[in-house]
Each structure stands twice: as C-alpha cells, then as structure tokens.
C-alpha positions in Angstrom: -42.5 24.4 -21.2 -42.6 22.5 -18.1 -40.2 19.8 -19.0 -37.9 22.4 -19.8 -38.4 24.1 -16.5 -38.2 20.5 -15.4 -34.9 20.0 -16.4 -33.0 23.2 -15.6 -34.1 22.6 -12.4 -32.2 19.2 -12.0 -29.7 20.6 -13.9 -29.4 23.7 -11.5 -29.8 21.3 -8.1 -27.1 19.2 -9.0 -24.4 21.8 -10.2 -25.2 23.4 -6.8 -25.0 20.3 -4.7 -22.3 18.9 -7.0 -20.2 22.0 -6.4 -20.7 22.3 -2.8 -19.6 19.2 -1.6 -15.2 18.5 -1.7 -14.5 15.2 -2.2 -11.0 13.3 -0.8 -9.6 10.2 -1.3 -8.0 9.6 1.9 -8.4 12.7 4.5 -6.5 11.0 7.2 -3.1 9.6 7.5 -2.3 6.8 5.3 0.3 3.7 6.6 1.4 1.6 4.1 4.9 -0.3 3.7 8.1 -0.4 2.2 11.3 -2.7 2.1 13.0 0.2 2.8 13.5 4.2 3.2 16.8 5.8 2.2 16.4 9.9 2.5 18.1 10.7 -0.9 15.7 7.8 -2.9 12.9 7.6 -0.9 10.7 4.2 -0.2 12.3 1.5 -1.9 10.0 -1.8 -2.3 6.5 -0.3 -1.5 3.8 -3.4 -1.0 1.5 -4.8 0.9 2.9 -8.8 0.4 6.7 -9.4 1.6 8.8 -12.3 2.8 9.8 -12.5 6.4 12.4 -10.1 7.9 12.7 -6.1 8.5 10.9 -4.2 7.0 9.9 0.0 7.0 6.8 1.2 8.0 5.6 4.3 6.1 2.9 7.1 7.5 1.9 10.2 5.3 -0.5 12.6 5.9 -1.4 16.0 4.3 -1.5 17.9 7.7 0.7 18.0 10.7 0.4 14.9 12.9 0.8 16.3 16.3 2.4 13.2 17.4 4.8 12.9 19.8 5.0 8.6 21.7 4.0 6.9 19.5 4.1 3.3 19.5 3.8 0.6 16.1 2.0 -2.2 16.8 1.5 -5.4 15.4 -1.1 -8.0 15.3 -1.3 -11.4 13.8 -4.0 -13.4 12.6 -4.3 -16.4 14.2 -6.8 -19.2 12.2 -7.8 -21.3 14.7 -8.9 -19.0 16.8 -10.3 -16.9 13.8 -9.1 -13.2 14.9 -6.2 -11.3 15.0 -3.4 -11.5 18.4 -1.0 -9.3 20.4 2.0 -9.5 17.9 4.9 -7.1 19.2 5.2 -3.8 19.3 7.8 -0.6 19.3 7.9 2.8 20.3 9.0 5.7 18.8 9.6 9.8 19.7 8.5 11.7 16.8 7.9 16.0 16.2 4.7 17.0 16.0 4.9 19.2 12.9 5.7 15.5 10.6 3.4 14.8 8.2 5.6 11.8 6.6 7.4 9.6 9.0 9.2 6.7 8.7 9.1 3.7 11.0 12.3 1.4 10.5 14.7 -1.1 12.8 17.1 1.3 14.9 18.3 0.1 18.5 15.8 -0.1 20.4 12.9 -1.1 17.4 13.5 -4.3 15.1 10.7 -4.0 13.1 11.2 -7.6 12.0 8.8 -10.2 11.3 10.1 -13.6 11.9 7.3 -16.0 10.5 5.0 -15.9 7.9 1.2 -15.1 8.2 -1.1 -11.7 8.0 -0.5 -8.9 10.2 -2.7 -5.8 11.4 -0.1 -2.8 11.9 -1.0 0.3 13.8 0.3 3.5 15.0 -0.7 4.4 18.0 -0.5 7.4 19.6 0.3 8.7 23.0 -2.6 7.2 24.9 -2.9 4.1 22.6 -5.4 5.1 19.9 -5.5 4.1 16.5 -4.3 7.5 14.6 -3.9 4.8 11.0 -3.6 1.2 10.5 -2.9 -1.4 7.1 -2.9 -5.0 6.6 0.3 -7.0 5.3 1.0 -10.3 4.1 4.1 -12.2 5.1 4.8 -15.1 3.1 8.4 -17.3 3.7 
C-alpha cells in the first residue's frame, strides 16, 4: 500500500509540475540569413554558410519588436588575436509593430561581405543594445 501511495504521489507531482510549465524553444527574436528575400516567394537560399557577396539578414519574432531605428553590425573573427573585431554596420528604419523583417542591400547599406571568414552579426536597437545575433561563415 505504501508503494502504491508513493508511486501515486510521484505521478501527481510530475503531472502537476509538467503541466504548469511552458516550454519554448525560442522566446525572443531569431536572426538568420538567406541569399535574398522575395515578398512573393519568401526567403531564398537560407543557410549559415555562403560565398562572399551580398546577403540578406532576416529577423523573425512571435511578437512586435517595438523598434524604429536599428543597426545591423558585422564583427569578423580575427584568428591571430583570437577575438571578434568590428567590421562594419548599417543603419535601417523599421516600424515598431514589425515581427518579421528583412535587411538587404539598398542605396545606403550594401550588406556585402567582402572577405571570407567567420562573422558575428547583430541586430542592435537605437541604444545599441543587442536584440538578436547569429554567426555566419563566408567562403571564397
């Protein structure tokens, strides 16, 4: 009888705590890359590894990001110094209610990776706080 009570108590505890907790794989914005974005088709060529050239940075979130002035910043890995170093950054203006944003080449932002290497890419808010980030490898 004691064994049965113990098993029942363990089962109830697991059921109670397991049901009361939400589990989410990603709670915040996700930054990723593609070759280009076509509004009629969507993302084309999603990957973490590309040849050097122009890329599109995508940001997706389950809620409105609440951003207006943002920056996409690239930092390049310097193997001799064993650290990331600032490479370049581009300014963009977005709407606060946006949940899904693509950042691509335009008249003021070329979004070009000129040299092969490992890059850390950030989406920064107007105060230069990190909203999302991701690593990418560029090959020749």
